[in-house]
C-alpha positions in Angstrom: 9.0 -27.1 17.7 7.0 -24.0 18.1 5.5 -22.9 14.8 6.1 -19.3 13.7 2.9 -17.3 14.0 1.3 -16.2 10.7 1.7 -12.5 10.0 -1.7 -10.9 9.4 -2.3 -9.0 6.1 -1.6 -5.3 6.4 -4.8 -3.4 6.9 -3.4 -0.3 5.3 -2.8 0.0 1.5 0.5 1.0 -0.1 1.2 4.7 -0.5 3.2 5.7 -3.6 4.2 2.1 -4.1 5.6 1.8 -0.5 4.3 -0.7 2.0 3.2 0.5 5.5 5.6 -0.1 8.3 4.7 -3.1 10.4 5.7 -3.4 14.1 5.1 -6.3 16.4 4.9 -5.4 20.1 7.1 -7.3 22.5 5.9 -10.2 24.6 6.3 -8.2 27.8 7.2 -4.8 29.0 6.4 -1.9 31.3 4.1 -0.1 28.9 0.5 0.5 29.9 -0.5 1.8 26.4 0.6 1.3 22.9 1.4 5.0 22.9 4.0 4.6 25.7 5.7 1.8 23.7 5.7 3.8 20.5 7.5 6.7 22.2 10.2 4.3 23.3 10.2 2.3 20.1 10.4 5.3 17.7 12.9 7.7 19.2 13.3 9.5 15.9 9.6 10.5 16.0 8.7 13.3 18.6 6.2 12.2 21.2 4.0 15.0 20.2 3.9 13.7 16.6 3.0 10.2 17.8 0.1 11.7 19.8 -1.0 13.6 16.7 -0.8 10.4 14.6 -2.9 8.6 17.1 -5.5 11.3 17.0 -5.5 11.1 13.2 -6.0 7.3 13.5 -2.8 6.7 11.6 -1.7 3.7 13.7 -3.8 0.7 12.8 -4.1 -2.8 14.4 -5.7 -5.9 13.1 -9.1 -4.6 14.4 -8.8 -1.1 13.0 -7.3 2.3 14.1 -5.8 2.5 17.6 -7.2 5.0 20.0 -4.8 7.4 21.9 -5.3 5.4 25.0 -5.3 1.9 23.4 -3.8 -0.6 25.9 -0.5 -2.4 25.3 -1.2 -5.9 24.0 1.8 -8.3 24.0 2.8 -9.5 20.6 0.1 -7.5 18.8 0.8 -6.0 15.3 0.7 -2.3 14.5 0.9 -0.7 11.1 1.5 2.9 10.0 2.9 4.9 7.1 6.1 6.6 7.9 6.5 10.3 6.9 8.8 10.4 3.9 11.1 13.3 3.1 10.8 15.0 -0.3 12.9 13.3 -2.9 14.5 14.8 -6.0 12.8 13.0 -8.9 15.2 11.0 -11.1 14.4 12.4 -14.5 14.9 9.2 -16.5 12.3 6.5 -17.3 12.3 2.8 -16.4 11.7 0.8 -19.5 9.8 -2.5 -19.1 11.3 -5.1 -21.5 9.2 -8.0 -20.4 6.1 -8.7 -18.4 4.1 -11.9 -17.8 2.2 -13.5 -14.9 5.4 -14.3 -13.0 8.1 -11.7 -14.0 8.8 -8.1 -14.9 12.1 -7.3 -16.4 13.0 -3.6 -16.2 15.8 -1.7 -17.9 16.8 0.7 -15.1 18.5 4.0 -15.7 21.5 5.3 -13.8 20.8 7.1 -10.5 17.6 5.2 -9.7 17.8 2.8 -6.8 16.3 -0.7 -7.3 14.5 -0.9 -3.9 13.8 1.5 -1.1 16.8 2.1 1.1 18.1 5.1 3.1 17.0 8.4 1.6 15.8 6.7 -1.7 12.3 5.4 -1.1 9.6 6.5 -3.6 12.2 7.3 -6.2 13.1 3.7 -6.8 12.5 1.2 -9.6 10.3 -0.9 -7.3 8.0 1.9 -6.2 7.7 3.2 -9.7 6.8 -0.1 -11.2 4.3 -0.9 -8.5 2.5 2.3 -9.2 2.8 2.4 -13.0 2.0 -1.3 -13.6 -0.6 -1.6 -10.9 1.3 -4.5 -9.2 1.3 -3.8 -5.5 2.8 -7.2 -4.6 5.8 -6.8 -7.0 9.1 -7.7 -5.3 12.8 -7.8 -6.4 14.6 -11.0 -7.2 18.0 -9.3 -6.8 19.4 -5.8 -6.5 21.3 -3.6 -8.9 23.4 -0.7 -7.6 21.8 2.7 -7.8 24.6 4.1 -10.0 24.5 1.1 -12.4 22.0 1.0 -15.3 20.5 -2.0 -16.9 18.5 -5.1 -16.2 16.7 -5.7 -13.0 14.4 -8.7 -12.4 11.1 -8.4 -10.4 8.7 -11.1 -9.3 4.9 -10.5 -9.7 3.6 -12.9 -7.0 5.2 -13.3 -3.5 4.9 -17.1 -3.6 7.2 -17.2 -6.6 9.9 -14.9 -5.3 11.9 -17.6 -3.5 12.3 -19.7 -6.7 13.8 -16.7 -8.6 15.9 -15.4 -5.8 17.4 -18.9 -5.5 18.7 -18.6 -9.1 20.9 -15.6 -8.0 21.9 -17.2 -4.7 23.0 -20.4 -6.4 24.8 -18.6 -9.2 22.5 -20.0 -11.9 22.0 -16.7 -13.7 24.4 -15.8 -16.4 25.2 -12.0 -16.1 27.0 -9.8 -18.5 28.0 -6.2 -17.9 29.6 -3.6 -20.1 31.8 -0.8 -18.9 33.8 2.1 -20.3 37.1 2.7 -18.7 40.7 3.8 -19.7 42.6 1.7 -22.2 45.9 0.2 -20.9 48.0 -1.5 -23.6 50.0 -3.2 -20.9 46.9 -4.9 -19.4 46.7 -8.5 -20.7 43.1 -9.4 -21.4 41.0 -11.5 -21.0 41.7 -12.3 -17.4 39.9 -13.5 -14.4 40.2 -11.5 -11.2 39.7 -13.2 -7.8 39.9 -11.6 -4.4 38.4 -11.4 -0.9 36.2 -8.3 -0.5 35.2 -6.7 2.7 32.2 -4.2 2.8 31.6 -2.6 6.2 28.2 -1.3 7.1 28.1 2.4 7.0 31.4 2.7 5.0 30.8 3.5 1.3 33.9 1.9 -0.2 34.6 -1.9 -0.1 38.2 -3.1 0.0 40.2 -6.2 -0.7 42.0 -8.2 2.0 44.3 -11.2 2.0 42.5 -14.5 2.3 40.4 -17.1 0.5 38.7 -15.3 -2.5 35.0 -14.8 -2.3 34.6 -12.8 -5.5 35.4 -13.6 -9.1 35.1 -11.5 -12.3 36.2 -12.2 -15.9 37.3 -9.0 -17.8 37.3 -9.0 -21.6 38.2 -6.2 -24.0 35.4 -5.6 -26.5 36.7 -2.5 -28.3 39.1 0.4 -28.0 39.0 4.0 -29.2 41.9 6.3 -28.5 42.5 6.3 -24.7 39.2 4.6 -23.9 38.0 1.0 -24.1 34.8 -0.9 -23.8 34.9 -4.0 -21.6 32.7 -7.0 -21.1 32.5 -8.0 -17.4 31.3 -11.4 -16.4 30.8 -11.7 -12.6 30.7 -15.3 -11.2 29.8 -13.9 -7.8 27.8 -10.9 -6.6 29.7 -9.1 -3.9 28.9 -5.4 -3.4 30.8 -3.1 -5.8 32.7 -6.2 -7.0 33.1 -5.1 -10.7 34.0 -1.5 -9.8 36.6 -2.6 -7.3 38.1 -5.2 -9.6 38.4 -2.8 -12.5 40.0 -0.2 -10.2 42.4 -2.8 -9.0 43.5 -3.5 -12.5 44.3 0.2 -13.0 41.4 1.0 -15.2 38.6 2.4 -13.0 35.2 2.7 -14.6 34.5 6.2 -15.9 32.2 8.2 -13.6 32.9 6.1 -10.5 32.7 8.4 -7.4 34.2 5.8 -5.1 37.0 3.8 -6.8 39.9 4.4 -6.7 39.1 7.6 -4.6 35.9 8.5 -2.7 34.8 11.8 -4.1 32.6 14.4 -2.3 28.9 13.4 -2.6 27.3 15.3 -5.4 24.1 17.4 -5.0 20.9 15.3 -5.0 19.9 16.9 -8.3 23.2 16.3 -10.0 22.6 13.6 -12.7 25.6 14.4 -14.8 28.4 12.0 -15.8 26.8 8.7 -14.7 28.9 5.7 -13.9 29.7 3.9 -17.2 28.5 0.5 -16.0 25.6 -1.3 -17.6 24.0 -4.7 -16.7 23.6 -5.8 -20.3 22.5 -9.5 -20.1 20.5 -11.8 -17.8 20.1 -15.4 -18.9 18.7 -18.3 -16.9 16.5 -21.4 -17.0 13.1 -20.4 -15.7 12.5 -22.5 -12.5 8.7 -22.6 -13.2 8.7 -23.5 -16.9 12.2 -25.0 -17.6 12.5 -22.6 -20.6 15.8 -20.9 -21.2 15.3 -17.1 -21.0 17.6 -14.3 -22.1 17.1 -10.6 -21.7 19.3 -7.8 -23.0 19.4 -4.1 -22.1 18.6 -1.6 -24.8 20.6 1.1 -23.1 23.9 2.5 -24.2 26.9 3.8 -22.4 27.2 7.5 -23.2 30.9 7.9 -22.8 31.4 5.4 -25.6 28.8 6.8 -27.9 29.7 10.5 -27.3 32.4 11.1 -24.8 32.3 14.9 -25.1 28.6 15.0 -24.3 29.1 12.6 -21.3 32.1 14.5 -20.0 30.2 17.8 -20.2 27.3 16.4 -18.3 24.8 17.0 -21.2 23.7 13.4 -21.8 20.6 11.4 -20.9 22.1 9.0 -18.4 22.0 5.9 -20.6 18.7 6.4 -22.3 17.5 3.5 -24.4 19.1 3.3 -27.8 
C-alpha cells in the first residue's frame, strides 16, 4: 500500500488567527508555470490579481516565495493568504471557562460562529481564541451553531484532537441545552423525540422524512411563566439543527429562531437583536487522556426568560454571562 505523503509545515504564519490556504498541484497537467495553473485553479481571483500577488511574493512554496515565472512542479505545495472581506464585529465576548495543556472550554455568545465558514472567518470563536490566548494550533473538538450560545470545546495540541473528537463521534459526551419557547399545556412532557432528518447542502432549513430515525432528543419542562416555558433539551445525537427542528415539530418553536417553523428574511449583518433562545448549558465526559470525569457549565443566561421585554425590544446583551 502506498503511504500517504507527509504534508510539509506551512511556511506562512497565521493571519488574524486564520491559517494560510494550502494547495497541492496536480500530478500532471498542461500548465507550464504555477501562474497558469493558479489562473485555472482559482477562477474567483482575477488573473491580474494573481499576477500582482506573485509580484508581491504572496504565493509561497516549500523553498520560499514563488517567482512570477516559477515552473509548474507536479504535486508541489503552494500556500497563500486569501483576501478576506470586511466582517462586522460581533460585539460580545468569548469567556474562557477552563484552560489547561490539552483543552480550552469557551462560553460562546450568540451570533459568533465556532469556526471559519462562509462569510464568517475572522469573527469566529476559533480565530478569536487563537489570537487572544496565543494558541495558533488550537482546533475545535466539535461545532456549535452560530446562533446558539454556550459551551464549545477546543483542543490545544493537534495530536490530541482525535481523542476528543472521538468522544463526540461515539456519543460519549453528556450534553444539556436550555431553551425558551412557548408553553403548551397540552404538550405532555418529558418526552423523547426521534426522527429522520435531512439537511441539504446550500439549503438553510433541515426537514424530517419518513424512515429509520437518525436523531433523538429528550425534552423536559424546567419552569413556566405565563405563556413562556424554559426547557431542558438532552440530545442523544448531533444532527444539524436537531433541537430547533424537534422543538418546532412539537409546536413550541424556540424564541428567536429565524428558520423554524418558517424561514425568515436574513437580517442585516449588524443586527444582533433578539438572539435565538438556545443555550448549550452542560458538557460532561470522561477525559480520554486522564480518565477523570469532567463537567463544565455555561455561565450565560437566556434573556427572554430573565427579561422578556428587553429581549423582545432588542435591547439585551445576547446572553451575556450572569
